[in-house]
Biopython code that builds the backbone (N, CA, C, O; Angstrom):
import numpy as np
from Bio.PDB.StructureBuilder import StructureBuilder

atoms = [
    (1, "UNK", "N", (-17.486, -30.785, -10.267)),
    (1, "UNK", "CA", (-18.027, -29.323, -10.333)),
    (1, "UNK", "C", (-18.433, -28.915, -8.781)),
    (1, "UNK", "O", (-18.958, -27.837, -8.504)),
    (2, "UNK", "N", (-18.099, -29.978, -7.774)),
    (2, "UNK", "CA", (-18.334, -29.084, -6.733)),
    (2, "UNK", "C", (-16.808, -29.263, -6.220)),
    (2, "UNK", "O", (-16.549, -28.493, -5.296)),
    (3, "UNK", "N", (-15.821, -30.038, -6.581)),
    (3, "UNK", "CA", (-14.490, -29.932, -6.219)),
    (3, "UNK", "C", (-14.034, -28.888, -6.585)),
    (3, "UNK", "O", (-13.675, -28.183, -5.642)),
    (4, "UNK", "N", (-13.841, -28.345, -7.833)),
    (4, "UNK", "CA", (-13.848, -27.077, -8.474)),
    (4, "UNK", "C", (-14.167, -25.802, -8.268)),
    (4, "UNK", "O", (-13.564, -24.765, -8.544)),
    (5, "UNK", "N", (-15.420, -26.051, -7.630)),
    (5, "UNK", "CA", (-15.459, -24.971, -6.918)),
    (5, "UNK", "C", (-14.850, -24.273, -5.297)),
    (5, "UNK", "O", (-14.644, -23.202, -4.727)),
    (6, "UNK", "N", (-14.776, -25.558, -5.137)),
    (6, "UNK", "CA", (-14.267, -25.372, -3.840)),
    (6, "UNK", "C", (-12.506, -25.109, -3.939)),
    (6, "UNK", "O", (-11.918, -24.377, -3.143)),
    (7, "UNK", "N", (-12.004, -25.652, -4.764)),
    (7, "UNK", "CA", (-10.818, -25.345, -5.031)),
    (7, "UNK", "C", (-10.536, -23.967, -5.580)),
    (7, "UNK", "O", (-9.344, -23.675, -5.485)),
    (8, "UNK", "N", (-11.237, -23.112, -6.085)),
    (8, "UNK", "CA", (-11.265, -22.179, -6.651)),
    (8, "UNK", "C", (-11.604, -20.997, -5.503)),
    (8, "UNK", "O", (-10.934, -19.968, -5.417)),
    (9, "UNK", "N", (-12.809, -21.321, -4.592)),
    (9, "UNK", "CA", (-12.889, -20.711, -3.159)),
    (9, "UNK", "C", (-12.045, -21.122, -2.590)),
    (9, "UNK", "O", (-12.026, -20.181, -1.797)),
    (10, "UNK", "N", (-11.088, -21.872, -2.179)),
    (10, "UNK", "CA", (-9.677, -21.949, -1.732)),
    (10, "UNK", "C", (-8.144, -20.504, -2.214)),
    (10, "UNK", "O", (-7.395, -19.637, -1.763)),
    (11, "UNK", "N", (-8.517, -21.121, -3.228)),
    (11, "UNK", "CA", (-7.330, -20.085, -4.170)),
    (11, "UNK", "C", (-7.772, -18.670, -3.696)),
    (11, "UNK", "O", (-6.845, -18.122, -3.099)),
    (12, "UNK", "N", (-9.090, -17.771, -3.788)),
    (12, "UNK", "CA", (-9.717, -16.815, -3.290)),
    (12, "UNK", "C", (-8.972, -16.455, -2.208)),
    (12, "UNK", "O", (-8.161, -15.552, -2.007)),
    (13, "UNK", "N", (-9.612, -17.752, -1.256)),
    (13, "UNK", "CA", (-9.069, -17.267, -0.217)),
    (13, "UNK", "C", (-7.943, -16.643, 0.380)),
    (13, "UNK", "O", (-8.020, -15.539, 0.918)),
    (14, "UNK", "N", (-6.451, -17.593, 0.272)),
    (14, "UNK", "CA", (-5.829, -17.716, 0.026)),
    (14, "UNK", "C", (-4.868, -16.487, -0.735)),
    (14, "UNK", "O", (-3.747, -16.128, -0.375)),
    (15, "UNK", "N", (-5.585, -16.017, -1.777)),
    (15, "UNK", "CA", (-4.770, -15.059, -2.092)),
    (15, "UNK", "C", (-5.488, -13.307, -1.412)),
    (15, "UNK", "O", (-4.782, -12.300, -1.457)),
    (16, "UNK", "N", (-6.405, -13.290, -1.050)),
    (16, "UNK", "CA", (-6.913, -12.476, 0.181)),
    (16, "UNK", "C", (-6.024, -12.442, 1.344)),
    (16, "UNK", "O", (-5.396, -11.454, 1.724)),
    (17, "UNK", "N", (-6.026, -13.272, 1.724)),
    (17, "UNK", "CA", (-4.950, -13.670, 2.967)),
    (17, "UNK", "C", (-3.405, -12.787, 3.119)),
    (17, "UNK", "O", (-2.776, -12.034, 3.863)),
    (18, "UNK", "N", (-3.345, -13.665, 1.542)),
    (18, "UNK", "CA", (-1.642, -12.691, 1.065)),
    (18, "UNK", "C", (-1.731, -11.341, 1.312)),
    (18, "UNK", "O", (-1.049, -10.806, 2.186)),
    (19, "UNK", "N", (-2.756, -10.557, 0.402)),
    (19, "UNK", "CA", (-2.559, -9.114, 0.031)),
    (19, "UNK", "C", (-3.014, -8.467, 1.367)),
    (19, "UNK", "O", (-3.080, -7.275, 1.066)),
    (20, "UNK", "N", (-3.266, -8.547, 2.303)),
    (20, "UNK", "CA", (-3.357, -7.949, 3.337)),
    (20, "UNK", "C", (-2.050, -7.952, 4.239)),
    (20, "UNK", "O", (-1.648, -6.968, 4.860)),
    (21, "UNK", "N", (-1.520, -9.045, 4.225)),
    (21, "UNK", "CA", (0.068, -9.193, 4.530)),
    (21, "UNK", "C", (0.772, -8.366, 4.129)),
    (21, "UNK", "O", (1.557, -7.885, 4.947)),
    (22, "UNK", "N", (0.794, -7.862, 2.748)),
    (22, "UNK", "CA", (1.613, -7.121, 2.122)),
    (22, "UNK", "C", (1.488, -5.702, 2.368)),
    (22, "UNK", "O", (2.419, -4.924, 2.161)),
    (23, "UNK", "N", (0.402, -5.364, 2.790)),
    (23, "UNK", "CA", (0.051, -3.980, 2.850)),
    (23, "UNK", "C", (0.535, -3.481, 4.533)),
    (23, "UNK", "O", (0.870, -2.339, 4.846)),
    (24, "UNK", "N", (0.475, -4.428, 5.269)),
    (24, "UNK", "CA", (0.555, -4.387, 6.846)),
    (24, "UNK", "C", (2.154, -3.936, 7.102)),
    (24, "UNK", "O", (2.650, -3.370, 8.076)),
    (25, "UNK", "N", (2.933, -4.531, 5.515)),
    (25, "UNK", "CA", (4.578, -4.863, 6.243)),
    (25, "UNK", "C", (5.464, -3.051, 5.379)),
    (25, "UNK", "O", (5.315, -2.542, 4.268)),
    (26, "UNK", "N", (6.303, -2.645, 6.583)),
    (26, "UNK", "CA", (6.192, -1.814, 6.641)),
    (26, "UNK", "C", (8.006, -1.502, 5.598)),
    (26, "UNK", "O", (8.744, -2.467, 5.797)),
    (27, "UNK", "N", (8.493, -0.707, 4.912)),
    (27, "UNK", "CA", (9.378, -0.709, 4.652)),
    (27, "UNK", "C", (10.721, 0.004, 5.308)),
    (27, "UNK", "O", (10.480, 0.804, 6.213)),
    (28, "UNK", "N", (12.292, -0.223, 4.905)),
    (28, "UNK", "CA", (12.796, 1.001, 5.936)),
    (28, "UNK", "C", (12.560, 2.345, 4.927)),
    (28, "UNK", "O", (13.038, 3.437, 5.234)),
    (29, "UNK", "N", (11.849, 2.163, 3.813)),
    (29, "UNK", "CA", (11.967, 3.888, 2.936)),
    (29, "UNK", "C", (10.635, 4.328, 3.492)),
    (29, "UNK", "O", (10.568, 5.547, 3.656)),
    (30, "UNK", "N", (9.755, 3.768, 3.763)),
    (30, "UNK", "CA", (8.409, 4.272, 4.722)),
    (30, "UNK", "C", (9.049, 5.291, 5.628)),
    (30, "UNK", "O", (9.381, 6.461, 5.441)),
    (31, "UNK", "N", (9.122, 4.478, 6.680)),
    (31, "UNK", "CA", (9.898, 4.853, 7.958)),
    (31, "UNK", "C", (10.806, 5.908, 7.764)),
    (31, "UNK", "O", (10.501, 6.942, 8.359)),
    (32, "UNK", "N", (11.802, 5.934, 7.121)),
    (32, "UNK", "CA", (12.620, 7.024, 6.497)),
    (32, "UNK", "C", (12.203, 8.331, 6.244)),
    (32, "UNK", "O", (12.700, 9.364, 6.691)),
    (33, "UNK", "N", (10.580, 8.115, 4.961)),
    (33, "UNK", "CA", (10.048, 9.205, 4.802)),
    (33, "UNK", "C", (8.895, 9.790, 6.265)),
    (33, "UNK", "O", (8.104, 10.706, 6.042)),
    (34, "UNK", "N", (8.929, 9.444, 7.002)),
    (34, "UNK", "CA", (8.016, 9.649, 8.237)),
    (34, "UNK", "C", (8.625, 10.127, 8.949)),
    (34, "UNK", "O", (8.040, 10.817, 9.784)),
    (35, "UNK", "N", (10.373, 10.010, 9.027)),
    (35, "UNK", "CA", (11.058, 11.024, 10.176)),
    (35, "UNK", "C", (11.830, 11.696, 9.449)),
    (35, "UNK", "O", (12.933, 11.935, 9.941)),
    (36, "UNK", "N", (11.589, 12.143, 8.284)),
    (36, "UNK", "CA", (12.142, 13.482, 7.412)),
    (36, "UNK", "C", (10.956, 14.713, 7.605)),
    (36, "UNK", "O", (9.778, 14.642, 7.253)),
    (37, "UNK", "N", (11.743, 16.018, 8.368)),
    (37, "UNK", "CA", (10.459, 17.064, 8.241)),
    (37, "UNK", "C", (10.491, 17.482, 7.191)),
    (37, "UNK", "O", (10.426, 18.707, 7.294)),
    (38, "UNK", "N", (10.580, 17.078, 5.792)),
    (38, "UNK", "CA", (10.965, 18.257, 5.356)),
    (38, "UNK", "C", (9.262, 17.780, 4.200)),
    (38, "UNK", "O", (8.299, 17.177, 4.672)),
    (39, "UNK", "N", (9.346, 18.211, 2.882)),
    (39, "UNK", "CA", (7.618, 17.903, 2.269)),
    (39, "UNK", "C", (7.721, 16.359, 2.359)),
    (39, "UNK", "O", (8.768, 15.714, 2.326)),
    (40, "UNK", "N", (5.979, 15.688, 2.522)),
    (40, "UNK", "CA", (6.006, 14.587, 2.408)),
    (40, "UNK", "C", (5.058, 14.035, 1.283)),
    (40, "UNK", "O", (3.920, 14.459, 1.481)),
    (41, "UNK", "N", (5.131, 13.289, 0.246)),
    (41, "UNK", "CA", (3.972, 12.524, -0.946)),
    (41, "UNK", "C", (3.328, 11.464, -0.302)),
    (41, "UNK", "O", (3.993, 10.610, 0.286)),
    (42, "UNK", "N", (1.813, 11.412, -0.356)),
    (42, "UNK", "CA", (1.378, 9.729, 0.121)),
    (42, "UNK", "C", (-0.088, 9.655, -1.565)),
    (42, "UNK", "O", (-0.612, 10.527, -2.259)),
    (43, "UNK", "N", (-0.167, 8.318, -1.519)),
    (43, "UNK", "CA", (-1.318, 8.247, -2.556)),
    (43, "UNK", "C", (-2.502, 8.599, -1.885)),
    (43, "UNK", "O", (-2.733, 8.421, -0.689)),
    (44, "UNK", "N", (-3.227, 9.100, -2.710)),
    (44, "UNK", "CA", (-4.433, 9.560, -2.137)),
    (44, "UNK", "C", (-5.926, 7.648, -1.794)),
    (44, "UNK", "O", (-6.880, 7.724, -1.019)),
    (45, "UNK", "N", (-5.641, 6.562, -2.479)),
    (45, "UNK", "CA", (-6.093, 5.676, -2.423)),
    (45, "UNK", "C", (-5.330, 4.730, -1.211)),
    (45, "UNK", "O", (-5.887, 4.034, -0.363)),
    (46, "UNK", "N", (-3.978, 4.930, -1.407)),
    (46, "UNK", "CA", (-3.272, 4.122, -0.104)),
    (46, "UNK", "C", (-2.421, 5.325, 0.959)),
    (46, "UNK", "O", (-1.193, 5.420, 0.970)),
    (47, "UNK", "N", (-3.252, 6.099, 1.730)),
    (47, "UNK", "CA", (-2.337, 7.002, 3.072)),
    (47, "UNK", "C", (-1.237, 6.406, 3.619)),
    (47, "UNK", "O", (-0.435, 7.165, 4.163)),
    (48, "UNK", "N", (-0.966, 5.082, 3.610)),
    (48, "UNK", "CA", (-0.001, 4.388, 4.525)),
    (48, "UNK", "C", (1.202, 4.902, 3.468)),
    (48, "UNK", "O", (2.265, 4.634, 4.027)),
    (49, "UNK", "N", (1.449, 5.496, 2.239)),
    (49, "UNK", "CA", (2.613, 4.990, 1.198)),
    (49, "UNK", "C", (3.049, 6.594, 1.688)),
    (49, "UNK", "O", (2.316, 7.565, 1.498)),
    (50, "UNK", "N", (3.597, 6.619, 1.960)),
    (50, "UNK", "CA", (4.289, 8.066, 2.516)),
    (50, "UNK", "C", (5.924, 8.148, 1.065)),
    (50, "UNK", "O", (6.689, 7.288, 0.629)),
    (51, "UNK", "N", (5.820, 9.072, 0.905)),
    (51, "UNK", "CA", (7.085, 8.961, 0.341)),
    (51, "UNK", "C", (7.745, 10.475, 0.150)),
    (51, "UNK", "O", (6.978, 11.436, 0.086)),
    (52, "UNK", "N", (9.416, 10.703, 0.045)),
    (52, "UNK", "CA", (10.037, 12.266, 0.471)),
    (52, "UNK", "C", (10.346, 13.136, -0.828)),
    (52, "UNK", "O", (10.772, 14.289, -0.903)),
    (53, "UNK", "N", (9.936, 12.055, -2.019)),
    (53, "UNK", "CA", (9.611, 13.321, -3.354)),
    (53, "UNK", "C", (8.721, 12.324, -4.088)),
    (53, "UNK", "O", (8.590, 11.113, -3.915)),
    (54, "UNK", "N", (8.205, 13.071, -4.865)),
    (54, "UNK", "CA", (7.355, 12.898, -6.185)),
    (54, "UNK", "C", (7.114, 11.741, -6.809)),
    (54, "UNK", "O", (8.122, 11.406, -7.432)),
    (55, "UNK", "N", (6.229, 10.969, -6.925)),
    (55, "UNK", "CA", (6.045, 10.031, -8.087)),
    (55, "UNK", "C", (4.945, 9.301, -8.227)),
    (55, "UNK", "O", (3.818, 9.796, -8.243)),
    (56, "UNK", "N", (5.250, 7.783, -8.366)),
    (56, "UNK", "CA", (3.896, 7.611, -8.316)),
    (56, "UNK", "C", (3.641, 5.916, -7.239)),
    (56, "UNK", "O", (4.524, 5.065, -7.133)),
    (57, "UNK", "N", (2.399, 5.826, -6.655)),
    (57, "UNK", "CA", (2.283, 4.766, -5.676)),
    (57, "UNK", "C", (2.733, 3.834, -6.264)),
    (57, "UNK", "O", (2.541, 3.676, -7.470)),
    (58, "UNK", "N", (3.679, 2.729, -5.262)),
    (58, "UNK", "CA", (3.901, 1.441, -5.911)),
    (58, "UNK", "C", (3.204, 0.558, -5.559)),
    (58, "UNK", "O", (3.561, -0.551, -5.957)),
    (59, "UNK", "N", (2.038, 0.609, -4.756)),
    (59, "UNK", "CA", (0.486, -0.432, -4.781)),
    (59, "UNK", "C", (0.047, -0.189, -6.275)),
    (59, "UNK", "O", (0.208, -1.026, -7.164)),
    (60, "UNK", "N", (-0.558, 1.118, -6.459)),
    (60, "UNK", "CA", (-1.489, 1.290, -7.690)),
    (60, "UNK", "C", (-0.909, 2.240, -8.821)),
    (60, "UNK", "O", (-1.547, 2.606, -9.808)),
    (61, "UNK", "N", (0.399, 2.582, -8.522)),
    (61, "UNK", "CA", (0.917, 3.275, -9.908)),
    (61, "UNK", "C", (0.131, 4.659, -10.507)),
    (61, "UNK", "O", (0.253, 5.178, -11.616)),
    (62, "UNK", "N", (-1.068, 5.226, -8.888)),
    (62, "UNK", "CA", (-1.613, 6.552, -9.127)),
    (62, "UNK", "C", (-0.336, 7.406, -8.698)),
    (62, "UNK", "O", (0.685, 6.979, -8.160)),
    (63, "UNK", "N", (-0.747, 9.181, -9.197)),
    (63, "UNK", "CA", (0.260, 10.214, -8.657)),
    (63, "UNK", "C", (0.279, 10.461, -7.384)),
    (63, "UNK", "O", (-0.674, 10.866, -6.719)),
    (64, "UNK", "N", (1.338, 10.229, -7.016)),
    (64, "UNK", "CA", (1.750, 10.695, -5.422)),
    (64, "UNK", "C", (1.276, 12.222, -5.247)),
    (64, "UNK", "O", (1.318, 12.797, -6.334)),
    (65, "UNK", "N", (0.978, 12.783, -4.532)),
    (65, "UNK", "CA", (0.059, 14.119, -4.042)),
    (65, "UNK", "C", (0.784, 14.556, -2.880)),
    (65, "UNK", "O", (1.196, 13.612, -2.206)),
    (66, "UNK", "N", (1.115, 15.901, -2.362)),
    (66, "UNK", "CA", (1.918, 16.361, -1.320)),
    (66, "UNK", "C", (1.113, 16.104, -0.218)),
    (66, "UNK", "O", (-0.092, 16.239, -0.434)),
    (67, "UNK", "N", (1.436, 15.777, 0.883)),
    (67, "UNK", "CA", (0.715, 15.331, 2.419)),
    (67, "UNK", "C", (0.194, 16.746, 2.962)),
    (67, "UNK", "O", (1.037, 17.640, 3.032)),
    (68, "UNK", "N", (-1.121, 17.031, 3.352)),
    (68, "UNK", "CA", (-1.614, 17.905, 4.273)),
    (68, "UNK", "C", (-1.127, 17.767, 5.579)),
    (68, "UNK", "O", (-1.886, 17.169, 6.341)),
    (69, "UNK", "N", (0.254, 18.278, 6.179)),
    (69, "UNK", "CA", (0.197, 18.352, 7.733)),
    (69, "UNK", "C", (-0.830, 19.280, 8.584)),
    (69, "UNK", "O", (-1.100, 18.963, 9.742)),
    (70, "UNK", "N", (-1.262, 20.161, 8.123)),
    (70, "UNK", "CA", (-1.843, 20.851, 9.270)),
    (70, "UNK", "C", (-3.196, 20.319, 10.394)),
    (70, "UNK", "O", (-3.756, 20.914, 11.314)),
    (71, "UNK", "N", (-3.344, 19.197, 9.923)),
    (71, "UNK", "CA", (-3.981, 18.529, 11.118)),
    (71, "UNK", "C", (-3.677, 18.544, 12.466)),
    (71, "UNK", "O", (-4.364, 17.902, 13.261)),
]
sb = StructureBuilder()
sb.init_structure("model")
sb.init_model(0)
sb.init_chain("A")
sb.init_seg("    ")
for serial, (resi, resn, name, xyz) in enumerate(atoms, 1):
    if name == "N":
        sb.init_residue(resn, " ", resi, " ")
    sb.init_atom(name, np.array(xyz, "f"), 0.0, 1.0, " ", f" {name:<3s}", serial, name[0])
structure = sb.get_structure()
């Protein structure tokens, strides 16, 4: 029983570390969207996701909203 708990703990730790690495990875599409001067769309749950056209978030599937650049 103790071995099973240790194995499950290691699996959870490994998957948590891998998900953080994916969040830090920038794609060429993200970089291009930031450089464009037109309207940008972002996810309310993942503000690091920036697209040049409306659609859904690639991470969670939520609808992208127009980014407020007035700040």
